[in-house]
Every structure is written in structure tokens, then in C-alpha cells.
C-alpha atoms as one frame of an Amber mdcrd trajectory, in Angstrom:
protein
  16.446 -29.131 -76.993  14.144 -27.343 -79.642  14.103 -29.340 -82.841  14.972
 -32.679 -81.403  12.840 -35.676 -80.071  12.299 -35.901 -76.325  13.351 -39.315
 -74.950  11.994 -39.662 -71.317  14.255 -42.666 -70.770  17.470 -40.746 -71.804
  19.652 -39.858 -68.762  17.304 -41.654 -66.300  18.753 -41.869 -62.890  19.942
 -45.073 -60.965  17.952 -46.160 -58.156  20.498 -44.698 -55.650  20.427 -41.325
 -57.106  16.504 -41.334 -57.062  16.427 -42.648 -53.392  18.969 -39.968 -52.531
  16.570 -37.388 -53.872  13.429 -38.868 -52.137  15.406 -38.839 -48.706  16.337
 -35.161 -49.341  12.803 -34.377 -49.911  11.588 -36.015 -46.707  14.324 -34.050
 -44.747  12.836 -31.025 -46.140   9.354 -31.744 -45.027   7.890 -33.196 -48.142
   6.097 -36.309 -46.787   2.754 -36.616 -48.883   3.018 -39.948 -50.500   1.253
 -38.531 -53.709   3.608 -35.778 -54.009   6.747 -37.957 -53.528   5.340 -40.629
 -56.069   4.683 -37.891 -58.801   8.151 -36.463 -58.409   9.733 -40.109 -58.491
   7.748 -40.781 -61.705   8.682 -37.546 -63.461  11.942 -37.665 -65.323  13.581
 -34.436 -64.273  16.399 -35.077 -66.633  14.457 -34.152 -69.841  13.480 -30.756
 -68.170  17.026 -29.358 -67.791  19.578 -28.356 -70.235  21.697 -31.213 -71.583
  24.884 -29.619 -70.237  23.383 -30.180 -66.628  21.785 -33.464 -67.201  24.132
 -35.314 -64.893  23.050 -33.066 -62.088  19.233 -33.466 -62.760  18.534 -35.604
 -59.643  20.465 -33.467 -57.321  18.402 -31.249 -54.997  19.604 -28.020 -56.620
  18.074 -25.293 -58.885  19.625 -25.489 -62.305  19.688 -22.771 -65.227  17.499
 -23.322 -68.301  16.925 -21.266 -71.445  15.863 -17.598 -71.558  17.785 -16.802
 -68.293  15.223 -18.841 -66.110  15.845 -21.589 -63.676  14.276 -24.958 -62.758
  13.577 -24.943 -59.122  15.314 -27.428 -56.728  13.083 -30.523 -56.167  12.673
 -29.984 -52.504  11.064 -26.560 -53.221   8.886 -28.131 -55.883   7.908 -30.696
 -53.364   7.038 -28.167 -50.758   5.079 -25.906 -52.992   3.142 -28.919 -54.408
   2.447 -30.318 -50.990   1.072 -26.884 -49.761  -1.021 -26.668 -52.861  -2.796
 -29.966 -52.015  -4.091 -30.751 -55.568  -6.590 -33.424 -55.630  -7.670 -35.586
 -58.629 -10.738 -33.194 -58.945  -8.776 -29.907 -59.125  -8.450 -27.582 -61.991
  -5.025 -25.867 -61.478  -3.397 -22.738 -63.011   0.434 -22.479 -63.044   1.908
 -19.215 -63.695   5.598 -19.504 -64.763   5.739 -22.826 -66.655   9.401 -22.725
 -67.375  10.577 -26.072 -68.740   7.448 -27.781 -67.774   8.758 -29.788 -64.783
   6.226 -28.371 -62.193   3.430 -28.825 -64.576   4.247 -32.410 -65.184   4.151
 -33.246 -61.450   0.856 -31.210 -61.176  -0.676 -33.198 -64.036  -0.101 -36.329
 -62.092  -2.006 -35.080 -59.241  -4.765 -32.834 -60.622  -7.675 -33.401 -63.026
  -6.533 -30.363 -65.361  -3.573 -27.976 -65.512  -3.386 -24.754 -67.400   0.220
 -23.415 -67.560   1.227 -19.966 -68.691   4.782 -18.893 -69.712   5.903 -15.404
 -70.888   8.822 -16.831 -72.983   7.360 -18.456 -76.080  10.413 -20.724 -76.578
  10.082 -22.329 -73.103   6.430 -22.660 -73.824   6.874 -24.677 -76.831   9.567
 -26.778 -75.366   7.531 -27.631 -72.332   4.620 -28.548 -74.344   6.743 -30.887
 -76.340   8.057 -32.608 -73.151   4.699 -33.023 -71.648   3.478 -34.456 -74.831
   6.385 -36.730 -74.769   5.303 -38.037 -71.362   1.703 -38.479 -72.569   0.462
 -36.037 -70.125  -2.615 -34.980 -72.014  -4.379 -33.042 -69.159  -1.967 -30.136
 -69.445  -2.443 -27.118 -71.590   0.593 -24.743 -72.128   0.332 -21.278 -73.720
   2.731 -18.418 -74.250   1.193 -15.382 -72.438   1.193 -12.765 -69.608   0.931
 -14.767 -66.527   0.129 -11.795 -64.361  -3.234 -11.785 -66.140  -3.973 -15.464
 -65.213  -6.258 -17.322 -67.601  -9.502 -15.637 -67.157 -11.278 -17.864 -69.842
 -10.731 -20.973 -67.707 -11.321 -19.386 -64.229 -12.266 -20.098 -61.495  -9.404
 -22.480 -60.492  -9.374 -24.700 -57.562  -5.513 -24.182 -57.099  -3.095 -21.550
 -58.403   0.640 -21.890 -58.389   2.941 -19.040 -59.123   6.615 -19.933 -59.798
   7.909 -16.228 -59.987   8.083 -13.800 -57.244   5.684 -10.911 -56.951   5.906
  -8.047 -54.454   2.356  -8.850 -53.398  -0.172 -11.508 -54.303  -1.624 -10.364
 -57.640  -5.106  -9.320 -57.295  -6.126 -10.573 -60.716  -4.972 -14.119 -59.788
  -6.757 -14.013 -56.445  -9.938 -13.087 -58.307  -9.595 -16.106 -60.428  -9.307
 -18.469 -57.468 -12.381 -20.305 -56.397 -13.649 -19.755 -52.818 -12.074 -22.432
 -50.696  -9.172 -22.633 -53.277  -5.487 -22.451 -52.532  -2.704 -20.278 -54.056
   1.003 -20.825 -53.446   3.581 -18.235 -54.455   6.813 -16.549 -53.593   6.545
 -12.816 -52.593   9.257 -10.205 -51.945  10.401  -7.018 -53.255  14.064  -8.157
 -53.968  15.782 -11.350 -54.876  17.356 -11.568 -51.443  14.101 -11.336 -49.400
  11.412 -13.585 -50.615   8.985 -15.654 -48.652   6.984 -18.706 -50.146   3.340
 -18.260 -48.865   0.094 -20.288 -49.014  -3.181 -18.386 -49.389  -6.479 -19.886
 -48.812  -9.467 -17.897 -50.101 -12.172 -17.825 -47.535 -15.620 -16.293 -47.564
 -14.113 -13.703 -45.169 -10.964 -12.870 -47.338  -7.532 -14.456 -47.879  -5.850
 -16.314 -45.099  -2.053 -16.269 -45.369   0.641 -18.708 -43.994   4.381 -18.424
 -44.571   6.129 -21.522 -45.497   9.920 -20.832 -46.023  12.393 -18.370 -47.487
  13.024 -18.855 -51.182  14.653 -17.185 -54.093  12.706 -17.069 -57.490  12.963
 -15.026 -60.606  10.630 -12.004 -60.580   7.118 -12.068 -61.925   7.031  -9.826
 -64.866   4.115  -8.689 -67.110   3.725  -9.170 -70.890   5.360 -11.524 -73.296
   9.213 -11.754 -73.311  10.755 -10.313 -76.433  13.076 -12.662 -78.474  16.787
 -11.911 -78.172  18.103  -9.309 -80.316  14.846  -7.285 -80.719
């Protein structure tokens, strides 16, 4: 997708495909009307590789560049619903990938800051978000494990890569009363999506569902061949 214009209308789903997806989301417990509306209005087909565009509106995870994946819409929906962003929220997303989750958050929050460790993905995500005229999102290539201290504190933090434990640096950047949603687990086979509410007495944890995400890694990714 690098080097070519992004057309949000290209590959748009028919109404039947879209309704099948919304039904699948409801079956998985995604019932918040704002979240469903944001997913319906976000053209997932522009966030997947062209080879998989005909599957963009299926409830499946798909590979993207740099060995990463775009999560299945039902997991995106569950995570977004658990995060509960409001129009007043400032949100940090760690692991922007192709930009799909950031686009959905942008429709629900006041401001979204997204960090991606793969510079090519960060550039392409920014181009897609610009094509959708989502001007309240800022994407940078950086080390997501460090968060974005210059913009902290955040009302909401979403991490779309699995850590062994909730990163302390990210929790420190979450406002009291704020919510963090992230997968945790030491291996690819055993991961749990959790919701953390930061209270005056410490973090309050709730398990949501088993998931499988790529690992949360420190530093910027090196370009292939280096």
C-alpha cells in the first residue's frame, strides 16, 4: 500500500456482508451502539493487505506487513467496549499496526495517540487515517513499552500486543480512574485479555476472554536485511 493513494471506497462491503459482521459482533457480546457504529463506519478493507481484501469483512484476524496481524473485528469490538472511551477521553494505543483500531478509537474519543514500533506500518497507518479525515489521531514510530510520557496522563490506554505483565511505565501514565485494556501472557498459547481500572487504592483487574496476540517488544524494529 505504500506509495499509492488510499481510496476508502475501494473494496467496500455489500450491506449483507456488513450485517453478517455486526451480527457476529453481537454474538460475541459487543452490544454498545457507539462501538458497533464506529466499526460499521470504519472501512476495514483499506487496513488489510490487498491480497486479503475480499476477506476484510469476515470476523477473522489477517496478516499485515512486518509479520504483524490485524485483529478480528469481534476482538477489536470487545477491547473497545471494555475500554469505554468517551468523547472527552485522551487515549493511548500501543501497537498501532495498520491503524484499524486507532481509526475506531478516533470516532469515539477526543484524541488518540498511537505508537507503532515498525516505521513502515506507522507511516502507512498515518496515511490511511489521513485518507479517512480522522484528524484527531497522531501516529508515531516508537517504543510502545515506554508509552508517550510527553502526552501523559491518559484517560484510556489500549495495548494490542501481549505482555507478560501489565507494563508499569504504562500504568504510571494512566490517570486515576482511567482504564487500560491489554492481553497478558508469557506464551502465544496462554494469553488473557484483561481490563484494569486504576483506583486510588491501586489497580483493579478483570479478565475478559482468552486471546492470541503478537508479543509486546521493546525498541524500534529494524528494517529487513539489517
